[in-house]
NUKEVEX-708468 format. One line per field, with one value per atom (N, C-alpha, C, O): residue number from 1; atom name; y, x, z. Coordinates in nm, 3 decimals, decimal comma, always signed. Each point is the difference from the previous one (the first is absolute). Layout:
// NUKEVEX-708468
seq = [NUM; ...]
atom = [CA; ...]
v = [Y; ...]
u = [X; ...]
w = [Z; ...]
This chain:
// NUKEVEX-708468
seq = [1; 1; 1; 1; 2; 2; 2; 2; 3; 3; 3; 3; 4; 4; 4; 4; 5; 5; 5; 5; 6; 6; 6; 6; 7; 7; 7; 7; 8; 8; 8; 8; 9; 9; 9; 9; 10; 10; 10; 10; 11; 11; 11; 11; 12; 12; 12; 12; 13; 13; 13; 13; 14; 14; 14; 14; 15; 15; 15; 15; 16; 16; 16; 16; 17; 17; 17; 17; 18; 18; 18; 18; 19; 19; 19; 19; 20; 20; 20; 20; 21; 21; 21; 21; 22; 22; 22; 22; 23; 23; 23; 23; 24; 24; 24; 24; 25; 25; 25; 25; 26; 26; 26; 26; 27; 27; 27; 27; 28; 28; 28; 28; 29; 29; 29; 29; 30; 30; 30; 30; 31; 31; 31; 31; 32; 32; 32; 32; 33; 33; 33; 33; 34; 34; 34; 34; 35; 35; 35; 35; 36; 36; 36; 36; 37; 37; 37; 37; 38; 38; 38; 38; 39; 39; 39; 39; 40; 40; 40; 40; 41; 41; 41; 41; 42; 42; 42; 42; 43; 43; 43; 43; 44; 44; 44; 44; 45; 45; 45; 45; 46; 46; 46; 46; 47; 47; 47; 47; 48; 48; 48; 48; 49; 49; 49; 49; 50; 50; 50; 50; 51; 51; 51; 51; 52; 52; 52; 52; 53; 53; 53; 53; 54; 54; 54; 54; 55; 55; 55; 55; 56; 56; 56; 56; 57; 57; 57; 57; 58; 58; 58; 58; 59; 59; 59; 59; 60; 60; 60; 60; 61; 61; 61; 61; 62; 62; 62; 62; 63; 63; 63; 63; 64; 64; 64; 64; 65; 65; 65; 65; 66; 66; 66; 66; 67; 67; 67; 67; 68; 68; 68; 68; 69; 69; 69; 69; 70; 70; 70; 70; 71; 71; 71; 71; 72; 72; 72; 72; 73; 73; 73; 73; 74; 74; 74; 74; 75; 75; 75; 75; 76; 76; 76; 76; 77; 77; 77; 77; 78; 78; 78; 78; 79; 79; 79; 79; 80; 80; 80; 80; 81; 81; 81; 81; 82; 82; 82; 82; 83; 83; 83; 83; 84; 84; 84; 84; 85; 85; 85; 85; 86; 86; 86; 86; 87; 87; 87; 87; 88; 88; 88; 88]
atom = [N; CA; C; O; N; CA; C; O; N; CA; C; O; N; CA; C; O; N; CA; C; O; N; CA; C; O; N; CA; C; O; N; CA; C; O; N; CA; C; O; N; CA; C; O; N; CA; C; O; N; CA; C; O; N; CA; C; O; N; CA; C; O; N; CA; C; O; N; CA; C; O; N; CA; C; O; N; CA; C; O; N; CA; C; O; N; CA; C; O; N; CA; C; O; N; CA; C; O; N; CA; C; O; N; CA; C; O; N; CA; C; O; N; CA; C; O; N; CA; C; O; N; CA; C; O; N; CA; C; O; N; CA; C; O; N; CA; C; O; N; CA; C; O; N; CA; C; O; N; CA; C; O; N; CA; C; O; N; CA; C; O; N; CA; C; O; N; CA; C; O; N; CA; C; O; N; CA; C; O; N; CA; C; O; N; CA; C; O; N; CA; C; O; N; CA; C; O; N; CA; C; O; N; CA; C; O; N; CA; C; O; N; CA; C; O; N; CA; C; O; N; CA; C; O; N; CA; C; O; N; CA; C; O; N; CA; C; O; N; CA; C; O; N; CA; C; O; N; CA; C; O; N; CA; C; O; N; CA; C; O; N; CA; C; O; N; CA; C; O; N; CA; C; O; N; CA; C; O; N; CA; C; O; N; CA; C; O; N; CA; C; O; N; CA; C; O; N; CA; C; O; N; CA; C; O; N; CA; C; O; N; CA; C; O; N; CA; C; O; N; CA; C; O; N; CA; C; O; N; CA; C; O; N; CA; C; O; N; CA; C; O; N; CA; C; O; N; CA; C; O; N; CA; C; O; N; CA; C; O; N; CA; C; O; N; CA; C; O; N; CA; C; O; N; CA; C; O; N; CA; C; O; N; CA; C; O; N; CA; C; O; N; CA; C; O]
v = [+10,256; +0,054; -0,059; -0,117; +0,197; -0,050; -0,100; +0,012; -0,111; -0,104; +0,061; -0,043; +0,144; +0,063; +0,060; -0,010; +0,072; +0,059; -0,106; +0,020; -0,133; -0,108; -0,053; -0,023; +0,004; -0,049; +0,098; -0,042; +0,170; +0,100; +0,002; +0,019; -0,038; -0,006; -0,116; +0,014; -0,129; -0,117; +0,030; -0,026; +0,079; +0,029; +0,105; -0,016; +0,123; +0,107; -0,050; +0,033; -0,114; -0,053; -0,095; +0,003; -0,086; -0,094; +0,076; -0,032; +0,132; +0,077; +0,079; +0,010; +0,045; +0,077; -0,088; +0,047; -0,174; -0,094; -0,058; -0,073; +0,105; -0,050; -0,148; -0,067; +0,016; -0,143; -0,023; +0,082; -0,196; -0,039; -0,076; -0,041; +0,023; -0,082; -0,140; -0,057; +0,002; -0,135; -0,009; -0,098; +0,200; -0,002; +0,002; -0,074; +0,159; +0,005; -0,132; -0,051; -0,002; -0,128; -0,110; -0,078; +0,073; -0,102; +0,016; -0,099; +0,222; +0,027; -0,040; -0,061; +0,095; -0,023; -0,144; -0,051; -0,015; -0,137; -0,012; -0,090; +0,182; -0,003; +0,016; +0,016; -0,022; +0,021; +0,148; +0,084; -0,054; +0,138; +0,060; +0,118; -0,198; +0,050; +0,039; +0,090; -0,156; +0,036; +0,138; +0,081; -0,054; +0,133; +0,105; +0,107; -0,135; +0,094; +0,026; +0,114; -0,218; +0,017; +0,080; +0,077; -0,094; +0,084; +0,146; +0,088; -0,064; +0,138; +0,065; +0,123; -0,201; +0,057; +0,000; +0,055; -0,117; -0,006; -0,115; -0,009; -0,079; -0,113; -0,101; -0,071; +0,066; -0,083; +0,095; +0,061; -0,050; +0,092; -0,074; +0,055; -0,177; -0,077; -0,088; -0,114; +0,170; -0,072; -0,075; +0,047; -0,163; -0,077; +0,068; +0,066; -0,084; +0,066; -0,035; +0,087; -0,213; -0,037; +0,068; +0,032; -0,009; +0,068; +0,149; +0,060; -0,001; +0,141; +0,017; +0,094; -0,183; +0,008; -0,018; +0,075; -0,173; -0,025; +0,115; +0,040; +0,014; +0,111; +0,125; +0,072; -0,046; +0,118; -0,011; +0,099; -0,219; -0,019; +0,019; +0,065; -0,121; +0,013; +0,146; +0,040; +0,038; +0,140; +0,095; +0,121; -0,176; +0,082; +0,094; +0,114; -0,161; +0,082; -0,084; -0,114; +0,170; -0,072; -0,045; +0,060; -0,166; -0,039; +0,113; +0,017; +0,059; +0,110; +0,104; +0,055; -0,027; +0,096; -0,057; +0,069; -0,195; -0,060; +0,002; +0,027; -0,056; -0,009; +0,137; +0,010; +0,094; +0,134; +0,041; +0,100; -0,175; +0,032; +0,100; +0,056; -0,033; +0,093; +0,069; -0,058; +0,182; +0,072; -0,005; +0,056; -0,124; -0,012; -0,130; -0,107; +0,118; -0,122; -0,062; -0,113; +0,184; -0,054; +0,010; +0,051; -0,098; +0,002; -0,100; -0,120; +0,169; -0,087; -0,091; -0,116; +0,168; -0,083; -0,118; -0,113; +0,139; -0,108; -0,098; -0,121; +0,171; -0,089; -0,090; -0,117; +0,171; -0,081; -0,110; -0,113; +0,147; -0,099; -0,109; -0,118; +0,157; -0,098; -0,093; -0,120; +0,174; -0,084; -0,101; -0,117; +0,159; -0,093; -0,108; -0,116; +0,156; -0,098; -0,101; -0,120; +0,167; -0,090; -0,097; -0,117; +0,166; -0,085; -0,108; -0,105; +0,131; -0,097; -0,108; -0,098; +0,115; -0,098; -0,113; -0,092]
u = [+7,061; -0,039; -0,133; -0,028; -0,052; -0,129; +0,022; +0,093; -0,181; +0,009; -0,004; +0,073; -0,158; -0,013; +0,133; +0,035; +0,039; +0,127; +0,101; +0,074; -0,070; +0,090; -0,040; +0,086; -0,213; -0,049; +0,038; +0,042; -0,057; +0,033; +0,149; +0,040; +0,042; +0,145; +0,036; +0,082; -0,143; +0,026; -0,038; +0,078; -0,197; -0,048; +0,088; +0,036; -0,004; +0,082; +0,138; +0,049; +0,013; +0,132; -0,005; +0,088; -0,190; -0,014; -0,014; +0,066; -0,152; -0,021; +0,125; +0,032; +0,038; +0,122; +0,107; +0,079; -0,077; +0,096; -0,050; +0,073; -0,196; -0,056; -0,031; +0,005; -0,037; -0,030; -0,150; -0,078; +0,038; -0,141; -0,026; +0,093; -0,220; -0,036; +0,059; +0,051; -0,058; +0,051; +0,150; +0,050; +0,023; +0,145; +0,038; +0,089; -0,154; +0,029; -0,038; +0,074; -0,187; -0,044; +0,101; +0,032; +0,020; +0,099; +0,128; +0,058; -0,014; +0,123; -0,017; +0,089; -0,203; -0,025; -0,043; +0,019; -0,076; -0,044; -0,142; -0,032; -0,052; -0,142; -0,082; +0,055; -0,185; -0,087; -0,024; +0,017; -0,056; -0,029; -0,109; +0,006; -0,104; -0,110; +0,050; -0,057; +0,160; +0,056; +0,064; -0,020; +0,095; +0,061; -0,110; +0,011; -0,115; -0,112; -0,062; -0,034; +0,019; -0,057; +0,092; -0,048; +0,180; +0,093; -0,018; +0,001; -0,018; -0,012; -0,133; -0,010; -0,091; -0,130; -0,020; -0,098; +0,190; -0,011; -0,086; -0,028; -0,015; -0,083; +0,081; -0,056; +0,186; +0,090; +0,098; +0,083; -0,093; +0,087; +0,107; +0,107; -0,135; +0,095; +0,084; -0,035; +0,148; +0,089; +0,105; +0,045; -0,006; +0,106; +0,134; +0,020; +0,071; +0,131; +0,075; +0,062; -0,067; +0,073; -0,057; +0,073; -0,205; -0,063; +0,034; +0,020; -0,015; +0,039; +0,142; +0,029; +0,060; +0,140; +0,010; +0,071; -0,141; +0,005; -0,063; +0,051; -0,160; -0,067; +0,087; +0,009; +0,055; +0,086; +0,118; +0,040; +0,014; +0,110; -0,051; +0,067; -0,182; -0,056; -0,027; +0,013; -0,052; -0,035; +0,117; -0,014; +0,129; +0,119; -0,009; +0,047; -0,106; -0,014; +0,028; +0,043; -0,067; +0,024; -0,133; -0,105; +0,110; -0,122; -0,052; -0,121; +0,211; -0,041; -0,081; -0,097; +0,136; -0,076; -0,139; -0,101; +0,097; -0,130; -0,095; -0,119; +0,173; -0,083; -0,034; -0,082; +0,147; -0,028; +0,083; -0,031; +0,135; +0,086; +0,108; +0,067; -0,051; +0,101; -0,056; -0,078; +0,119; -0,040; +0,109; -0,015; +0,126; +0,113; -0,014; +0,031; -0,079; -0,027; +0,123; -0,007; +0,119; +0,121; +0,119; +0,105; -0,122; +0,109; +0,106; -0,013; +0,117; +0,104; +0,066; +0,028; -0,002; +0,064; -0,089; +0,048; -0,175; -0,093; -0,014; -0,003; -0,006; -0,013; +0,123; -0,014; +0,133; +0,122; +0,000; +0,038; -0,079; -0,007; -0,100; +0,027; -0,144; -0,102; +0,049; -0,026; +0,098; +0,055; +0,098; -0,003; +0,089; +0,097; -0,071; +0,039; -0,143; -0,075; -0,070; +0,001; -0,061; -0,069; +0,099; -0,031; +0,149; +0,100; +0,053; +0,045; -0,051; +0,054; -0,101; +0,035; -0,157; -0,106; +0,001; -0,081]
w = [-25,277; -0,128; -0,039; +0,026; -0,088; -0,047; -0,112; -0,080; +0,076; -0,102; -0,140; -0,089; +0,071; -0,131; -0,045; -0,118; +0,209; -0,038; -0,042; -0,097; +0,168; -0,038; -0,138; -0,085; +0,063; -0,128; -0,111; -0,108; +0,134; -0,102; -0,029; -0,115; +0,216; -0,022; -0,091; -0,091; +0,115; -0,084; -0,145; -0,092; +0,073; -0,135; -0,069; -0,116; +0,188; -0,059; -0,041; -0,108; +0,194; -0,032; -0,119; -0,086; +0,082; -0,113; -0,131; -0,099; +0,099; -0,122; -0,039; -0,118; +0,217; -0,029; -0,064; -0,082; +0,119; -0,059; -0,133; -0,067; +0,031; -0,125; +0,003; -0,103; +0,221; +0,015; +0,000; +0,049; -0,104; +0,005; +0,130; +0,070; -0,041; +0,116; -0,015; +0,097; -0,218; -0,025; +0,021; +0,055; -0,099; +0,017; +0,148; +0,042; +0,034; +0,144; +0,065; +0,083; -0,120; +0,056; -0,027; +0,089; -0,211; -0,035; +0,081; +0,046; -0,028; +0,076; +0,146; +0,060; -0,003; +0,143; +0,027; +0,110; -0,210; +0,018; +0,052; +0,078; -0,124; +0,036; -0,128; -0,108; +0,122; -0,115; -0,026; +0,088; -0,211; -0,039; +0,089; +0,035; +0,000; +0,084; +0,139; +0,062; -0,014; +0,131; -0,006; +0,090; -0,195; -0,015; -0,010; +0,061; -0,137; -0,011; +0,137; +0,032; +0,047; +0,134; +0,091; +0,083; -0,097; +0,076; -0,038; +0,086; -0,216; -0,049; +0,035; +0,000; +0,028; +0,038; +0,151; +0,050; +0,022; +0,145; +0,050; +0,120; -0,211; +0,041; +0,082; +0,083; -0,107; +0,081; +0,066; -0,066; +0,196; +0,073; +0,079; +0,026; +0,013; +0,081; -0,090; -0,031; -0,011; -0,090; +0,081; +0,104; -0,152; +0,065; -0,024; -0,102; +0,196; -0,009; -0,127; -0,061; +0,019; -0,121; -0,123; -0,094; +0,093; -0,113; +0,001; -0,105; +0,223; +0,011; -0,051; -0,075; +0,114; -0,044; -0,151; -0,067; +0,012; -0,144; -0,078; -0,105; +0,156; -0,066; +0,002; -0,100; +0,212; +0,007; -0,096; -0,062; +0,048; -0,095; -0,143; -0,081; +0,049; -0,135; -0,035; -0,116; +0,216; -0,024; +0,024; -0,017; +0,057; +0,018; +0,119; -0,007; +0,114; +0,119; +0,123; -0,011; +0,127; +0,124; +0,061; -0,025; +0,105; +0,071; +0,089; +0,014; +0,046; +0,087; -0,076; +0,053; -0,178; -0,079; -0,033; +0,013; -0,056; -0,034; +0,120; -0,015; +0,133; +0,119; +0,060; +0,091; -0,142; +0,050; +0,119; +0,066; -0,037; +0,113; -0,037; +0,087; -0,217; -0,051; -0,123; -0,075; +0,055; -0,120; -0,105; -0,109; +0,141; -0,092; -0,078; +0,051; -0,175; -0,077; -0,063; -0,048; +0,047; -0,061; +0,095; -0,038; +0,158; +0,098; -0,042; +0,026; -0,091; -0,060; +0,104; -0,029; +0,147; +0,104; +0,037; +0,011; +0,008; +0,036; -0,115; +0,022; -0,146; -0,115; -0,015; -0,034; +0,060; -0,007; +0,107; -0,028; +0,147; +0,109; -0,035; +0,019; -0,070; -0,037; -0,109; +0,004; -0,103; -0,106; +0,056; -0,039; +0,130; +0,060; +0,082; -0,004; +0,077; +0,078; -0,092; +0,028; -0,134; -0,093; -0,065; -0,021; -0,010; -0,063; +0,093; -0,046; +0,177; +0,095; +0,036; +0,065; -0,106; +0,033; -0,100; +0,010]
């Protein structure tokens, strides 16, 4: 997937949830400027833990964020991810 498409997905999901850059940053554990850079495509190589935290904050799957799936609300995958996060 093109970096721009991933960045746009992040921005669209954040806005759809009514979250600010600061709110997403606080949830994920990064600075507001980092979220802005994700949304503009300035940072394309995200660490796995940040992808997982961002997908949870935005209510989607890592696969959707990365462009591997067009299903942004795959309930089965989201349930599995929640169980995995809880076991860590």
